[in-house]
N, C-alpha and C positions, 0 to 999 in steps of 0.2 A: 504494500500500500504506500501511497505517497504521503509523506509527513511534511507539512509546510509550517506547522506550529506545534508546540508541545501539547496543546489540547487535542490534537489529532490522534494522539496515542491512546486516548481513553475509549477504546473499542473492545468488544468482546473477543476473547481468544478463539482461534480457529485452528484447523489442521495446518494452515499456512504458516503458523508461528513456530512450528518445529518441535512442539512438546509431545511426549508420549502420554496418552491418557492414563489416569485421570489428570486433567489439566490443573495447574496450580490455581489456588483460590485467589491469589493476588500476585501482581507482577510489578516490577519497577516501572514499566511503561505507564501503567495506570497511576502510580504514585508521582512520577515525573509530570504527568499531564495535569495533576491537581496541585502541584507544588506552588506556593505563593511566591513565585520567582521575583515579581516586581517589588514586592514588599521586602524580600530578602536582599535584593540588590540595593534598595534604598539604604538599608542598614550597612551593607558592605561598602558603599561609597560615602556614607555620611554619618556614621556613628560618632557620637561624642566620646571624649575620654572617659566620662563616667560610665557610659555603656560598655566600653572595653573593660574597665575595671570590674564591672559587674560580671562580665563573662569570665574573666580570669578568676574571680572569687567563687564561681559556681563549681560544685563538685563535678569532677571530670565525667563521671558516669551519668550525670544529669544535664550536661550541657545540651542545649537545643541547637537546631540549625540557625536560629537567629543569633545565638551566642557565637557560633562559628562565623557567621557573617560579620559580626562585630570584630572578630579577631583578624579578619581580612581587610579591615578598613584602613584608610590612610592614617587615622588617629592611632590605630594599633601599630602601624608601621613606624610611627615615631617612638614607640616603646619596644623596639625590636630586641634590645638587650634583655628586657624583662621577659618577653615571649620566649627567647632562646633559652634563658635560664630555666623557665618552667618546663619547656619542651625537653631539655636535656634531663632534668630531674625525673620527668615522667618516663622517658625512654629507658633510663637506667633502672628505674623501679620495675618496669614491665619486662625488659629484655636483658638486663644485665650488661656487662661489658663485652658483648658478642657482636660480631658482624658476619653475616652469612654471605659467602661469595658464590657467584654463579658465573657461567659463561654462555654467551649465545653461540649456537652452531647453525649456520645457514645451510639448508639443504638445497635450495634453489632460488634463483631470482627471476624465473619465468613468471609472467603475469598477464592476465587477460583484463585487468582492471586499469583504468586511467585515473589515478589520484594525482592531482596537480602538484603535490608537494613531495612525491616519492621518487627516488632514483631507480625504482624498478618498474615504473609506469609503462603500460603496454606501448604507448606511442613513442617512447624514447629509443633511439638507435644505439643501444648499448650491448656489450658482450654478455650473452646469457650462458648460464651453466646450471645443470642439475646433477647433484651428486649420485653416483651409483652407490649400492650398498657397501661396496669395498671402500669407496671414497669416504663415506660417512664413518666407517669404522676407523679409518686412518685419522680423521679429524677428532673423533672421540678419544682415541688412544693418545693423541697429542695433548688434549685437554686433561685427560686423566694423569698423564705424566707430570703435568704442572700442578696437580693436586686437586683439580675440580672433581666433585662428586655430584654436583647439581648442574644440569645442562638444559638450556632452553633451545628447542628446535624451532627454526623459522623457515618460512617459504614465502614466495609471492602467492598470488591468487590465480592458480591455473588448475581448474578442476580435473582436466584430463591428465596432465603430467604429474601433478602433485596432489591428487585427490585423496580420499580416505584410504583407498587400497594402498597407495604409495606410502602414506603416513603410517598405516598399520604395519606394513613390512619393515619400515625403518625403525619404528618403535620396538617391535619384537626383537629385532636384531640388536639394537643398542641397549635394551633393558637388561641383557645379560652382562653388560659391561659397565653401565652407568647406574648407580643406585637411585638417582632421582631425575626423571625426565618430565619436562613440561613443554608445551607447544604455544607458539604465537603464529597462527596461520589463518587461512580462510575460516570464516565462522560457519559452524556445522549445526545439524539438528541434534536433539537429545539422543536419538537412536545412534547416530554416528559417533557422538562422544562416548556412548557406552562401549562401542567397539574399540575405540582408542584407549579407554580406561582398562578394558579387559586385556589389551595388548601390552599394557605396562605404563601408560601415560598417567601421571599423577596430578598434573596442573595445567591450567589453561589461562593464557593472558590475552585479553581483548581490550585494546584501546578503542574507545568510542571515537577517538580523534577529535571531534568537537560535538558537544551536546546541543549545539544551536542548529535547529533543522535547516534554516535557510542557508547558513554557511556550509553545513554538511553537503547540501545539494550543489553548492557552488564549486567545491573542491573535489567532489567525487563525480567525475564527468562521464564515466562509462564503466560497465561491468556490474557484477552482482553486489558489489560493495555499496552501490547507490541506495540500497534498501536500509534506511535508518532503523526502522523498527526491528528488522531481523537481527541487526547487529546489537542493539541495546538489550535485547532479550537473550543474547548469547551466553553471558555469564550464568544466568539462571539455568539454562539448558545444560551447561557443563556441570554445575553443582548438582542438579538432579540426577545426572549420569554417574555421580560418584566421584568426581574429581576432588582431590583433597585440598588443592590450592587454587584459588581464583584471583587473578590479577586484573585490575582495571586502571584506567587513566585517560586523560585528555592530552592531546599534543598541543602544548602551550605555544601560542603564536598564530594558530589557524584562525581563531576568533579574536576580535580586537579587545574583548573584555575577559582577562584571565580570572577575574572574580566570578563571573558567570560560570566558567568551566569548573572552578573550584567548588562552587556550591552544588552543581549537578553531580560532580564526582563524589563529594562527601555524602550527599544524599544516597547515591548509588551504593557506596560502600556500607553505609549504615543499614540500608535495606538488606543487602546480602548477608551481613553479619547477624542480623536478627532472624532472617528467614532460613538461612542455610548455615547454621552455626557449626555444623560438622566440618565445613570447609574453612581453611585459613584464608583470609582476605588480605590482599596487599594492594597498595595504591602507588602508582608510579607518577613521577613529575618530569616528564621529558619536555625539553624545549626543542624547537625546530633547529636542525643543523643543515649546513650546505649539502646539496646533493646534485646529481646530474639533471634534476628537474629544473634547476635555476630558480626555484620558488623563493619568493621573498615574503616573510611573515607580515601580517597586518600590523603588528605592534611588537616592539622588542620588550621581552620580559626581563627586567633587570635582575642582577644577582640579589639585590635587596628584596625584590618582590618574591623571588624563588625561595629565599630563606624564610620570609614571612609565611609563605604558603606551607612549607614543610612544618614550621612550628604550629600553624593553625590546624593542619591535619593531625599532628600528634596530640594536640590538646583536645581535639574533638573525637578522635578515634584512638584511644589509649592502647588498644590491643591489636590494631592493624599493623601489618608490616608496611614499611615505606621503602620504596625501591629507587635507587639512583644509579644511572648507567654512566658509561664512559663518554656520553654526550657532553659532559661537563669537564672543565679544566681541573687539573690536580689540586690547586690551592682551594678552590671552592668546594670540591668534593671532600677534601680533608676537613674543612670546616663543618660541612653539613653532616659528615659522619659522626661528629661529636654532639650534634643537636637533636636529630630525630630519625636518621636513616638506620634501617636494620638489615637491608639486603643491598649488595653492591656488586657490580661486575668488574672485571679486570682483564687487561690484555686482549680486548675484544677485536674481532674482525667482523665486518658487516657484509662480506661477500661470501658466496659459497666456495668452499675450498680454501678459505683465506688463511688458515693456520698452517697447512702443509704446502699450499701452492698460492701464496699471496699474489694479488695483482692479475690473476687470470680471468677474473669476471668483474662485472660492475658492482661496486658497493652500494648499499642502500642509502647511506649517508656517511659523512665524515665524523670520526670520533675526535674528541678533544683531549682525552687523557690517554697518552701512549705508554704509560708505565707498564712494565711487565707484572704478571701476577705476584711474583716474589717481592717486587718493589712496593706494590700496593699493600701486601700483607705486612711488610716491615713497617710501612708508614702507620698502619693500624696499631701494631704492637708499640711503636714509639709513643702513640697517643693513649696507651693503656688499654687497648681493646684486643680481644682474642679473635683472630680470623677463624671462622668456622666453615669448613669446606663441605660438611655434611648437610643434607636436607634437614631443616629444623623439625620436621614432622616424623622423621624416622626414629626408631628406638635409640639409635646411636646419637642422633642430633638432639633428641629430647633430653637424654641423659646428660649430655654436655651442657645444654642450656640450663638445666636445673642446678647442676653443680656450680656453674659460673654465676648464675643469678643469686644463688644462696650465699656465695662468697663475696658478692659485690657490696661495697659500702657506699657506692654512689660518688 
């Protein structure tokens, strides 16, 4: 269905939404349609210092979306040191001095979708590559030798070349080598996610890219990804299929108002955490990076804004993981690691085959932190953190987290 405004999402579920019966009683699509976004944005753009203080003084588990909006305001931005201190304290209390490391592994950059901001877009004359099973094993062994036990598999959106059959084969192959596999690929039905979970996939990451329907239509020009509603319901289908980890986020810079994206993302995360509490929910904060698309963001999200956003997410979502990738420069990453981040990548390549055969295919975007995994791990240790290579939801990862959390004095 065509979504031109958030209110268009308030329709009855059908078979076209990709759920297995019985359908869920409530969905985030309906909640987003009824969200008082205009009122929340007024708070996010105009809250007074007193309103910010009230939000900071509210019990973390009782903070409302309006409190979160106040923490996004320019007035809250003037109190960034206070926000950062509170965010750091909260993160240490909930997660201890641990930082979970993961690596992206791109299986293909073939794509039938035209996203105006992406280096893999169908219309771009770039070098394409899809990894064979042998190639994928080589890449996974490379990452395993560096210490990674948690790998995120990525592809472009090409249903014939990298569809569910392709993903199932690669997941079954790699599951014997990699303890924790997640995917960030084309969005699938609940039935398809069940197949992938049975094959050994434990997590699904789906960026909505932008929650603003009009802007979403402007930057997704062709292909199945144009379906806003299908995508926004994807995390729920994955959770219902039994995925243990669900990651969401908006690509900051696509829409001119980062506070709008923050409000929608926070509401989405809260909904998932309440409705699908068996799954761990993470929130990512990616900013647009240069790519072969030549895309220019509508607005530049400053380091100050990004730091405020991380703090606000942590203070509103005490138990959510917050993910930071190598899109950001080393100095900023080191600072954010100490404020609210719980999951971080290192030594990343964003092209298929990039670890064993770098430069043979087009990358999705340029990274900004080129440090090796050992260098990132050493930086974390110097800051007093323990780099954790295991998936935090496995028995080994849970045991390590409990020990370190219990021994942390903050």
